[in-house]
C-alpha positions in Angstrom: -0.1 0.0 0.0 2.9 2.4 0.9 4.6 1.6 -2.4 1.3 2.4 -4.3 0.9 5.7 -2.5 4.5 6.7 -3.4 4.1 5.7 -7.0 0.9 7.5 -7.2 2.2 10.7 -5.6 5.3 10.5 -8.0 3.0 10.1 -11.0 1.1 13.2 -9.9 4.2 15.3 -9.4 5.5 14.2 -13.0 2.2 15.2 -14.4 2.2 18.5 -12.7 5.8 19.1 -14.1 4.4 18.1 -17.7 1.5 20.4 -17.2 3.8 23.3 -16.2 5.9 22.4 -19.3 2.8 22.6 -21.6 1.6 25.8 -20.2 5.0 27.5 -20.2 5.7 26.3 -23.8 2.4 27.6 -25.1 3.1 31.1 -23.5 6.6 31.2 -24.8 5.8 30.1 -28.4 2.9 32.6 -28.7 4.6 35.4 -26.9 7.9 35.4 -28.6 8.6 37.8 -31.5 8.7 36.0 -34.8 10.8 39.0 -36.1 13.5 38.3 -33.6 13.5 34.7 -34.2 13.8 35.3 -37.9 16.8 37.6 -37.3 18.5 34.9 -35.2 17.7 32.2 -37.8 19.2 34.3 -40.6 22.4 34.5 -38.6 22.5 30.7 -38.4 20.8 30.0 -35.0 19.3 26.5 -35.5 17.4 26.7 -32.4 15.5 29.8 -33.5 14.9 28.2 -36.9 13.2 25.2 -35.2 11.1 27.6 -33.1 10.0 29.4 -36.2 9.1 26.2 -37.9 7.0 25.0 -34.9 5.1 28.4 -34.8 4.3 28.4 -38.5 1.0 26.9 -37.9 -0.2 28.5 -34.8 -3.6 26.8 -34.7 -2.1 23.2 -34.8 0.5 24.3 -32.2 -2.0 25.6 -29.8 -4.4 22.6 -30.4 -1.6 20.1 -29.6 -0.3 21.9 -26.5 -3.8 22.3 -25.2 -4.5 18.7 -25.8 -1.5 17.6 -23.9 -2.0 19.9 -21.2 -5.7 19.0 -20.6 -4.7 15.3 -20.7 -2.0 15.6 -17.9 -4.2 17.9 -15.8 -7.2 15.5 -15.9 -5.0 12.5 -15.3 -3.3 14.3 -12.4 -6.6 15.2 -10.9 -8.0 11.7 -11.2 -4.9 10.2 -9.5 -5.1 12.8 -6.7 -8.7 12.0 -6.2 -7.9 8.2 -5.9 -5.0 9.0 -3.6 -6.9 11.3 -1.2 -10.0 9.1 -1.2 -7.8 6.1 -0.1 -6.4 8.3 2.7 -9.4 10.1 3.9 -12.4 8.3 2.6 -15.2 10.3 0.9 -14.0 13.6 2.2 -10.8 13.1 0.1 -12.7 14.3 -3.0 -12.9 17.8 -1.6 -9.3 17.7 -0.3 -8.1 16.5 -3.7 -9.9 19.4 -5.4 -8.5 22.1 -3.1 -5.0 20.7 -3.2 -4.9 20.1 -7.0 -6.3 23.4 -7.7 -3.7 25.1 -5.6 -0.8 23.1 -7.1 -2.1 23.5 -10.7 -2.6 27.2 -10.4 0.7 28.0 -8.8 3.2 25.4 -10.2 1.5 24.4 -13.6 0.1 27.8 -14.6 1.3 31.0 -13.0 5.0 30.0 -12.4 5.8 28.5 -15.9 3.8 31.2 -17.7 5.5 34.1 -15.7 9.0 32.6 -16.5 8.0 32.0 -20.2 6.7 35.5 -20.8 9.8 37.2 -19.3 12.1 34.9 -21.2 10.1 34.1 -24.3 13.1 33.9 -26.7 15.2 31.6 -24.6 12.1 29.5 -23.4 10.7 29.2 -27.0 14.1 27.9 -28.5 14.5 25.5 -25.6 11.1 23.8 -25.8 10.7 23.9 -29.5 12.2 20.4 -30.3 9.9 18.8 -27.7 6.8 20.6 -28.8 7.6 19.6 -32.4 7.5 16.0 -31.3 4.2 16.6 -29.4 2.6 18.4 -32.4 3.6 15.4 -34.7 2.1 12.9 -32.3 -1.1 14.7 -31.7 -1.6 16.0 -35.3 -4.3 13.4 -36.2 -6.3 14.1 -33.1 -5.9 17.9 -33.5 -6.9 17.8 -37.2 -10.1 15.9 -36.2 -10.9 18.4 -33.5 -10.3 21.2 -36.0 -12.8 19.6 -38.4 -15.4 19.2 -35.7 -14.9 22.7 -34.6 -15.3 24.1 -38.0 -18.4 21.9 -38.7 -20.2 23.1 -35.6 -19.3 26.8 -36.4 -20.6 26.1 -39.9 -24.0 25.0 -38.6 -24.2 28.4 -36.9 -23.4 30.2 -40.0 -19.7 31.0 -39.1 -17.3 30.1 -41.9 -13.7 29.6 -41.0 -11.2 29.3 -43.9 -8.4 26.8 -43.6 -5.7 29.5 -43.8 -7.4 32.2 -41.8 -5.1 34.1 -39.6 -6.8 36.0 -36.8 -4.5 38.8 -36.9 -2.4 39.8 -40.0 1.2 40.7 -39.6 0.4 44.2 -40.7 -2.2 44.6 -38.0 0.2 43.3 -35.3 2.8 45.9 -36.3 0.2 48.6 -36.3 -1.2 47.5 -32.9 2.4 47.3 -31.4 3.3 50.8 -32.6 0.1 52.3 -31.3 0.5 50.5 -28.0 4.0 51.7 -27.7 2.9 55.2 -28.3 0.2 55.2 -25.8 2.6 53.8 -23.2 5.2 56.5 -24.0 7.8 54.0 -25.5 7.4 55.3 -29.2 7.5 59.1 -29.9 4.6 60.6 -32.0 7.0 61.5 -34.9 8.3 58.0 -35.0 4.8 56.4 -34.8 3.6 58.8 -37.7 6.5 57.8 -39.9 6.1 54.2 -39.3 2.3 54.0 -39.8 2.6 56.5 -42.8 5.0 53.9 -44.5 2.5 51.1 -43.8 -0.5 53.0 -45.0 1.1 53.7 -48.5 -0.4 50.4 -49.9 -3.9 51.4 -48.7 -4.0 55.0 -50.0 -4.4 56.2 -53.6 -2.8 59.1 -55.4 -6.3 60.8 -55.6 -6.1 61.4 -51.8 -2.9 63.5 -51.8 -2.6 64.8 -55.3 -2.4 68.6 -56.1 -5.8 69.5 -57.5 -5.9 70.7 -61.1 -7.2 74.1 -60.2 -3.9 74.7 -58.3 -1.6 73.6 -61.0 0.7 76.1 -62.5 1.0 75.6 -66.3 2.5 77.1 -69.4 0.6 77.8 -72.6 2.7 76.6 -75.6 1.3 79.7 -77.5 3.2 82.2 -75.3 6.4 83.7 -76.4 9.6 82.1 -75.1 10.3 85.2 -73.0 6.9 84.9 -71.3 7.5 81.2 -70.6 10.8 82.0 -69.1 9.2 84.6 -66.9 6.7 82.1 -65.7 9.3 79.6 -64.9 11.4 82.2 -63.0 8.3 83.3 -60.9 7.1 79.8 -60.1 8.4 78.0 -57.0 8.3 74.7 -58.8 11.1 73.2 -61.0 8.6 71.2 -63.3 5.7 72.9 -65.1 3.2 71.2 -67.5 2.9 72.6 -71.0 -0.5 72.7 -72.6 -1.9 73.5 -76.0 -5.3 75.3 -76.6 -6.8 74.2 -73.2 -5.3 73.1 -69.9 -6.8 69.6 -70.4 -4.4 69.1 -73.3 -1.1 68.5 -71.7 1.6 68.1 -74.3 4.9 68.2 -72.3 6.6 69.0 -69.0 9.5 71.4 -68.8 12.2 71.3 -66.1 13.6 74.7 -65.2 17.1 73.2 -65.3 16.6 71.8 -68.8 15.2 75.1 -69.9 18.2 77.1 -68.5 20.7 74.7 -70.1 19.0 74.9 -73.5 18.7 78.7 -73.4 22.5 78.8 -72.5 23.4 76.6 -75.5 21.0 78.5 -77.9 22.5 80.5 -80.6 20.9 83.9 -81.1 19.9 85.0 -84.7 21.4 87.9 -86.5 18.5 90.3 -85.5 19.8 90.2 -81.9 16.8 88.5 -80.3 18.5 85.7 -78.3 15.2 83.6 -78.0 13.8 84.3 -81.4 14.0 80.8 -82.8 14.0 78.9 -79.5 11.6 76.0 -79.4 10.6 75.0 -75.8 9.1 71.7 -76.9 12.6 70.6 -78.1 13.6 70.3 -74.4 10.3 69.5 -72.9 9.8 66.0 -71.5 7.1 63.6 -72.5 4.1 63.9 -69.9 3.6 60.9 -67.6 0.0 60.1 -66.9 -1.2 57.8 -64.0 -4.8 56.8 -63.0 -6.1 58.3 -59.9 -6.7 54.8 -58.3 -3.1 54.0 -58.3 -1.8 53.2 -54.7 0.9 55.3 -53.3 3.1 52.3 -52.9 2.7 51.3 -56.5 3.3 55.0 -57.7 6.5 55.3 -55.6 7.9 52.2 -57.2 6.9 53.5 -60.6 8.8 56.8 -59.8 11.8 54.9 -58.8 11.7 52.5 -61.9 11.2 55.4 -64.4 13.6 57.8 -62.6 11.2 60.7 -62.5 9.5 62.5 -59.7 6.4 64.1 -61.5 3.2 62.5 -62.8 -0.2 63.9 -63.9 -3.2 62.2 -62.6 -6.3 61.3 -64.8 -9.6 59.8 -64.1 -11.1 56.8 -65.8 -12.2 59.0 -68.7 -8.6 60.5 -69.3 -9.6 63.9 -67.9 -7.0 65.7 -65.9 -7.5 65.6 -62.2 -4.3 66.8 -60.6 -0.6 66.0 -60.3 1.5 64.1 -57.9 5.3 64.1 -57.1 7.7 61.9 -55.3 7.9 64.5 -52.6 4.1 64.3 -51.9 4.5 60.6 -51.3 7.5 61.0 -49.0 5.6 63.7 -47.0 3.1 61.0 -46.2 6.0 59.2 -44.3 8.2 61.9 -42.9 5.7 64.9 -42.7 5.8 68.3 -44.4 8.9 69.0 -46.3 9.8 72.7 -46.7 12.5 74.5 -48.6 13.6 78.0 -49.1 10.7 78.7 -51.5 8.0 77.8 -48.9 6.8 80.6 -46.7 4.8 80.5 -43.6 1.8 81.8 -45.4 1.8 78.7 -47.5 1.5 76.4 -44.6 -2.1 74.8 -44.6 -2.6 75.1 -40.9 -1.7 77.6 -38.1 -2.8 78.1 -34.5 -4.3 81.2 -33.2 -3.6 82.8 -29.8 -7.1 81.6 -28.7 -6.3 77.9 -29.4 -8.2 77.8 -32.7 -6.8 76.3 -35.9 -6.9 78.2 -39.1 -7.0 75.5 -41.8 -6.8 75.6 -45.7 -9.9 73.8 -46.9 -7.8 71.8 -49.3 -5.7 70.3 -46.4 -6.2 66.5 -46.1 -8.0 65.2 -43.1 -5.0 62.7 -42.7 -2.5 65.5 -42.4 -4.7 67.5 -40.0 -5.1 64.3 -37.8 -1.3 63.6 -37.9 -0.4 67.2 -37.0 -2.7 67.4 -34.0 -3.1 63.7 -33.0 -6.9 63.9 -33.8 -9.2 61.2 -35.2 -11.5 62.8 -37.6 -13.0 60.5 -40.1 -11.6 60.3 -43.7 -13.9 57.6 -45.1 -16.1 59.9 -47.0 -13.9 62.9 -47.8 -10.2 63.4 -48.3 -10.0 67.1 -47.4 -11.3 69.2 -44.5 -13.6 71.2 -46.8 -14.9 67.9 -48.2 -15.7 66.6 -44.7 -17.6 69.8 -43.8 -19.6 69.6 -47.1 -20.4 66.0 -46.5 -21.6 66.5 -43.0 -23.5 69.6 -43.9 -25.1 68.1 -47.0 -24.7 71.5 -48.7 -22.1 74.0 -49.7 -21.8 76.3 -46.8 -21.7 80.1 -47.0 -19.0 82.3 -45.3 -19.7 82.5 -41.5 -21.6 79.4 -41.2 -20.7 77.3 -38.2 -21.0 73.5 -37.7 -20.4 71.1 -34.8 -19.8 67.3 -35.4 -17.3 64.7 -34.4 -16.3 66.8 -31.2 -15.2 69.8 -33.3 -16.6 73.2 -34.1 -16.0 74.2 -37.9 -16.5 77.8 -38.9 -16.3 78.7 -42.6 -14.0 81.7 -43.0 -13.6 82.0 -46.8 -15.1 80.6 -49.8 -14.3 80.8 -53.5 -17.0 79.9 -56.0 -18.1 76.5 -54.8 -14.9 75.8 -52.9 -14.4 76.3 -49.0 -10.9 77.9 -49.0 -10.4 78.5 -45.3 -11.9 77.2 -42.0 -11.5 77.9 -38.3 -11.5 74.6 -36.2 -11.8 74.3 -32.5 -11.9 71.1 -30.5 -14.9 71.0 -28.3 -14.3 70.1 -24.6 
């Protein structure tokens, strides 16, 4: 009898150790950063490579570990019930429940999980070989359980795809960055840059392009001297050239190319240095892109074509605006200013009273980034567009609206465009 008691107690102890192993392994393998494991694996760390392989199929991994953990916990509880019933009779059931609950919670759950979450990289690489064996052994049972679960969910109208990931890598990164910012570990500027780079694939050139009404152009019918004067007065280095009407873009002139060509041009005998100069001889072919192109794709095209300037057209080929590489980079690093930019050109400024004077063409995204606000940009790209959408009309100067926790006052309007607004956050 004594030997049976000792063997049963030893079996319970072994099962508790196994339970702690499964609990700690689950926490370590799910908490560890796959990015760090990948970096170590790329440097030749075979343990990290095994851990990566084990965590490839997270559903199968968790299923196998939970199955093993439940098996040892139930078996340990059953043996403890037999042991305590033999020692204390019927009251041994209650004693076994209390003792096993305390042992499992402390030594098989809290203790191993605490160690695993604080040393996830070391723990995951150490347990990976053993868990790989467990996953292989329990794979048939896990697959069967997976099929049963999906079948039951399907009966309730819930479809789970075979390769469904609960959280995508991109969402994990965005969540980690946002959490780091809220906890003070990531500066606002760093958060904006990282999230800006991640958002390039979800945003289109239509959202950030310079509208056609604001594009500076050159009429090919002008004299060469007038064209040069326009180029000199403009703060831009590239200007579109149109013929007959602004919709008919026939070329793009670069100020440096124009200067170089004028310098090399030979004046005629009559003394007019630009008399026979043809600006189209140095103009570049216009590059058109559809307004639905993503910023990520457009940046790749700019790099591939070795150009920084594109004209945006809609599905009918009508000119909508223009976009430059600088516009895309500003979505990542923020506003880029140079010696030609003045404070008056800035689309937003703060008044002494705490209000914000905002250009109506300023994008909602830029306004949110600058002030850490959360105005919705689903229905409109610009601040003026948001006001018009919410008001369901084109407001007049002086009208005031309150929505989304902000007060909007229309300060200036030109034709049907809201050009300037005053915004104040409501407390």
